[in-house]
N, C-alpha and C positions, 0 to 999 in steps of 0.2 A: 500211169493213170490213162484214162480214156479208153479202157478196154470195152469191148462190146459186152454189156451186162444185161442180164435179165431179158433175153430175147423173147421169152414168153410173156414179157410185159409186167412182171410182178403183179399178176392178175388180181390179187386181192386188193390192189391199191390204185388202180387207174380209172375206176368208174366213178359215177356221181355219188355213190354211197361209200366212197373209199374208206373214210375213217370211222365208219359206223359199225364195224365188226365187234361183236362181243362173243368171246369164245366160251365154251362150256367149262365149268370149274374144274373138271377132272383133267383137262388137257395139259395143265402145267406139269404134272408128274408123268403123264403118259407120253408127252412129246408129240401130240397129234398135230396134224396140219391145220393151218388157219382156215376158218370157215369162209364161204362165199359171202360177199357183202350183203348185209340186210339192215333194215332200219334200226336206229338207236332205240333201245328198249327203255321203258320207264325205270328210273333209278340207276341207269348206267352212269358210273362215275367218270367214264372216259369220253364224254361228249366232245371234248376239245381235241381228241386225238393224241398222237405221240409225235415226237420229233427228235432229231439229233443235230449236233452242230460242232463247230470249231474243231474239225478233225486234226489229229496229229498222226505221226507214224506209228505210235503205240497206244493211242487213246482217243476217246471221243466223249463228249458230254451227251447224255440222254435227257429227255424231258417229257413230262406229262403234268397235267393238273387235274386233280379230282374235282369234278364239278357236275353233279347230276342236274343242277339247275343253274347254268352259267349266267342267266339273265336275272337272277334274284336281285332285287333292288338294293339289298344290304351288302352286295359284293362278296358274299360268302360262298356263292355257288351251290347252295343247298346242302353244304357240309356241316357237321356238328362242330361245336366250338371245342375241339380236342384234337390232339395229334392222332394220325392214322398210320400204322406201319404199312409200307409198300415194298414188295420184293421186285427185283428186276433180274432178267437174265439175257445173255447174249449168246447167240449160236452161229454156226457157220452155214446153216441151212434155214430156209423159210419155214419148214415144218417144225423147227425148234427141237430137233432130235439130238443134235450134237452141240450141247451147251458147253461153252468154254469159259464163261465168267458169269457169276451171279452174286447178288448181294441184297441188302435191305437198306431202306432209308425211311425217315419219318416225314410224312406230309403234315405240316403244321398250319394252324390257322393264321399265324403271322405272315406266311407267304401264300395265303389263299389255297393251301394244300397243293402247291406246286412243288415238284422235286426236280433236281438237276444232278443226278449221280454222274460222276466222272469215272469212266471205265478205263482202267489201265491194263497193261500186260497183253495188248492185242498185237497181232502180226501186222507188219507194214503192207500197204498197197493191197488191202484185202477187203472183200465184201463181207458184211456181217448182218445179222438180223437180231431184233430185240423185242421185248415186250415187258409189261408190268403186271403185277397181281396185287390186289388189295388183300392184306392178311386179316383174317377175322371172318365173322359171319357173312356168308354169301360168296366170298372169295372171288370177286369179279376179275376177269382177265381183260387186258387191253388188246387193241389191234396189234398186229405185228408190223414193226417198222423195219426199214432197210437203211444201212449206213455203209460208210467206207472209210478206211484209214488212208493216210497219205504215204508216199514212198519214204524210204530212209533218207535222212538229211543229205547224204553224199551221192544218192542215186539220181540219174537223169532219165526219167520216164520218156517213152517215145511220144506220148501225147497226153493231153488233158482236155476234157470236154466239160464245160460248165455253162450255166445261164445266169444272167443278172437281170434283176427286176426292181421295181419301186412303185410307189404311189398307187395304192389300192383303195380308193375311196368307195366304200360300200354303197353309198347313195347314188353313185354315178353309173353303176352297171354290175354285170355278173362276172364272176371270176373264171370265165371260160378259159382264159389263157393258161391257168394252172392245170386244167384237164389235159391240154395239149402238152404242156411242159412235162407232166408226169409220165407221158408216153415216150419221152425222148431218152436216149442213152446218155446220161450225164453222170459226172463224178460228184458234183456239188452244185448248189445254188448260192449266189451272192445277192443279198437283199440290201439295197442302198438307201432305204429310208422312206418315211411316210407309210408305215405298216398300218396305221389307222389315221383317220381324220377326226378332229376334235369338235368341229362346229355342231350347232343344233341341226338335227335331221328333221326338217319340216316338209320337204318335198324330195322325191327321188326320181331319177331317170329310169329306174328299173321297174317302176310301177308297184312297188311294195313299200308299205309303211314300216318304219322301225318300231320295235316293241317299246312301250313307254319307258321302261327302265333304262333303255339305251339311247333314247332319242334326244335327251337334253345334253348340252355341252358339259363334259365332265370337268369338275373343279376339284374333286377329292378322290381318294383311293377307290371308294365304292363305285363312283361314276366311271373311272377309267377301267376298272375290272369289268363292268357291264359292257362298255364299248368293245373291249377285247372279246368278250363272250359273243357279241353280235358278229364281229368279223370272223372269228374262228369257227362260227357255226357254218361257214361256207365249206362244203365238202371238197371242192377242188383245191382250196388252200390246204386243208388237212391232208389231202392226197399228196401234194407236192412236198409237204413237210415229212410225211412218212416214207416217201420214196428216196429222198436225198438228204445228206447232211447240209445244213445251211450255215453261212457266215453272215451275220446281220449287224447292221448299224442303224441308228435312228437319224432322222433329219429334224424338221421342225414340228410337223403336225402330231407327232406322238406326244407333244406337250401343248404347243400353241403356235399358230401361224407366225413364221418369221421371227421367233424369239431369238435373242442374242444374249448369251451369258445369263445374268439375272435380270434382264430387261425384257419386260413384256411389250409387245407391239400393239396391244389393245388400246382403244381410245376411251372406253367407258367402263371396262370391267374392274373389279377391285384389285386384281393382280397387277395393276399399274404400280402399286406399292411393292417395292422390291422384296420385302420380307414375305408378303402374301404370295408373290410369284414364286419365290424359292420354295415355299411350302407346297404350292401346286406342282412345281417341278419335281420335288421329292416324291409326291404321290404318283406322278406320271412315270418316273424312273422305276419305282417299285413295281408298278403294274407291267411295265415293259419287261423287266427282268422275270416277273412271274409267268410271262406268256411266251418267252423265247428260249431256245436252247443255248443258254449262255453259261460259261464256266463261273466258278466261285470268284475268280479274279475280277469279274464284272459285277459283282454284287454291289448295289448302290449303298452309299453311306449318306443318308439324307438326300440333299439335292445334288450330290456329286456321284459320278459314275465313271470309272476308267474304261472307256469304250474303245479308244484307239489301241491297236494291237497288230501284230504281224504273224502271219501263218505261212509256212513254207511248203512247197510241193517239190521236194528234192532240190535239185539244182535247176529245174526247169523254170519255176516261177516262185516269187515271193508276193504274197498278198499283204499289202500294208493298208489297213483299214483306218480311215481318218475320222475325226470328230470335228466338224466345222461349226458347231453350235455352242458348246459349253464355254469356249475360251475366246470367242471372237469379241472384237469391239463392236459397238452398236453400228448399224448400217449407216453409211454416209448419206448426207443430203436428204434425210427424211425417208430413207428406205423407199426409193421410187425409181422410175425410169427417167434418165436425165442425160442431156448432152453437154452440160456446163458445170459439172460437179468437180471442183478442184480438190475437195476433201478426199476423194477416193485415191489420190496419188500420195497422200501423206505417208512418209516413210515409217512413222510410228504405228500405223494401223495394222492390225493383224486379224486374220480369220482363223488361225491355228493356235495362237498363243506361243510364246517363245519356247517353253519346255517341249510341247508336242512337235514344234518345227525342228528343234535341235535333234530330237529323237528320230524324226523322219530323215533328216539329212545324214545323221550318223548311220542309219540303215543303208543309205545309198553307198556309203564307203565300205561297209562291212559285208554286204550281201555277195554271195557267190552265184546268185540265180541268173539265168539267161534273160528272163523277163521280169521287170519290176512293174507290178500292177498296183495302182493306187485306187482303193475303194473310196469314192468321193461323193459327197451329197449334192452339190450344186455346180453347174458348169465352170470348169477352170478356164477354158479357152474364151477368147473374145466372142461375144454375140452382140454385134452392132446391128441396130434396126434402122439406121438412117443411111441411105446410099450416098449422102453428101459427104463433105470433108470432115464434119464433126462426128464423133462416135457417140451414139445414143445407146446407153446401156442401163441395165438394171443393177442396182447397187447391193442386192442381197447376195448374189454369187461372187466369184472371185474377181469379176470386173469392178467390184466395189473395194477390193483389197489388192491393188495393183502391186504394191511393194512386196507383199508376201508371195504373190504369184511369181514375180521376177526372182525372188530369192530361191524359191523352190526349183523353178525351171532352170535358172542359172546354175544352181548347185548340181542338178542332174547332169548338165553338160560338163561342168568343171570336174566332177568326180567320175566322169567316164561311165555313166550309166549306159549300158549297152542298148537296152530297149525299154524305154519308159512308156507305159500305156496307162491312161487314166480311164476308169469306168465310172460313169456318173448317172445319177437319177434326177429327180426334182422337176424337170422341165416339161414333162408330159409330151415330149417330142423325141424323135430319133435324129441324132446327128452323128456324122463321122467327120473329124476335122484334125488339122495339124496344130501342134502347140509350138509357139515360137519362144525363143529366149526372152524376147520383149516384144509385145504387140505394139508398143509405142515407138519403136525404133525401125525406120524403113530399112529393109534388107536384113532384118534379124533372122538368124538361122532357125530352121526347124529342129527342135530338140526332143520331141515326143509326139504322141498321138492321143486323141481322146475320142471315146465312143460314149455318147449320151443315149441312154435307153428310155423309151417312152414309158407311159404308165400302164399298169394292169387294167385300170378302169377310169382313172381321173380324167375329167372333161368329156366323158361319154364316147360315143362312137368314133368321132374324129373323121379325118379325111386324108387323102394322100398328100395333098398340098393345100396350104391356106395362104391368104395374102400376107399374114404375119411371118410365116417361115420363108415365103419367097423373099420378103424384105430382108430377113436375116441373111439369106444366102447371097443376095445381090450386094449387100453392104459388107459382108464378111468373107473375103476371098479364101480364108483358111478353112471355111466350112465347105466340105466337098459333097455332102449328102444331107438332106433334110427330109423329114416326113412327119405327119401328124396323126398317125393311126395308133391304136392301142396294141399292146403285146409285150414282148420281152426280147432280149438279145441272147442268142446262142453263140458261144465262143468255142472254136476248135483250135487248140494250141499245140504246136510241135516245136522242137528246137529251131526250126528254120522259118516258121510262119505263124502268124496270128490271123484267124479268119473270124470276123463278126458277121453273123447272119441275123438280119433284122426280121424277126418273126412277127407278123401283124395279123390282126383279126378284122373281118369285115363288119363286125358289130359286137357291142358289149351291152347295149341297153336292153337287148332281148337275149334269152339263152340260145345256145346252139351255134354260136359264131364259128365260122370256118377260118383256118389259119393258113397263111402262105408266107413264103420268104420274099419280102419286098426288095431286098438288096443284100449283097455281100461285099464287105469292104475288108481289106487286109492290111497287115503290116509285115514287111519282110525283115528278117533278122539283120540287125546292124544298119538298117536304113530307116531313120525316123520319118514319120508321116504316113498318111493313109493312102492306099491305092485300091482301085477296083479289084474285087476278088473274083 
């Protein structure tokens, strides 16, 4: 992996109108090249673009949703109440002349006319292109997307390039970060949660009002579908989906802020009733599945969804994607920042749940990969905000679940995990820090590294340093780098080194923000902990 790909920039997919291409109906059979980007046409069923995800050595899942009116208040996307046949094809060239796989799938009203065909029989470590066609009158063609398979299980690629991102609050700014990401040479994108935000949209930092159908906090399936329609209307987001395969997990805002298992954190909403909240969770999970490139194994069953999973990149890296929401105990001490919460040390408390934790630790023992990468939602390492002797922490992340943290980090050390690196979202800030076997024991050894990536937009423009994150760094010696700007993290990985480049924007509340690399931090093979890159 990590090859220099698409040096001509995959030109149909890196501009502001990236996912708005609609090809002529005769191009499917003729194998014509994709057209230059142009505005979405009335009646275009591909307003939400195309995507791919969860790549393997011989397969990938493709995605689109037919929705000529994605903000329709009934959540149907302007589609008829009947199944619609959709054809797909995969080629080795962007002009779709050399087609290697094709098939058909039904887009049904039950899934908002979203489709998730899983394409098998592909060659490993190979770039492919794909598109969809609505079968029937009109025969609309989708934009062309690009994807890539992973190396064979026993191969060790010389490099892997990926980005990780999280927290894209539409109301807080423009998705300019994705314009820049789509221009990078990457093998994949890892999204770590908060794909959308669920609160009422009454004011925005971007100076745009939300359409009425998407402005009210979603409580049912139609509401969540409209909110996804709003978010995916952003062309930079569609461009990044079409440019790279994604591996995605959710955090809290895809349902409700700081939810835990079947417990709502709301004070006044009806979903304080657990049965009501589980119904809301089921609606949120279905809408999440309908709008992300997820495999059939991730299909929700009511309020339950198997999202934790493992994806391998040969023997270079294993990506272990965690779910720290569905199986956790309620947050300790009232879900707050506190310096005197004894409950957070309770040995019985869990953020993962025992089955997921056992699966994770078993993977430590079985893996042959050089790098163990945990895709994690909220910071695992200590983030103390009090420079004094007491640790003042937030109890929603792993600081509120100390026993589970110690079990995971201790097992990584005991099972001789060569390179444990945790990539994390949620915090709307950039961190590079060391992971200790126990943050509560003086002199505890460093057993891993954590890189926390900032938000795409959440919290607005941001700043290089704030009093809050200066406090974190002063009080937490294991935090080596902190920053409060918006953007994403690019990772360049080889068998001997991990390099995280913190890519930050000068602004997101207005369009056209410029990007720069604020800092580079690295991990050396066999030496846990972060070092300047």
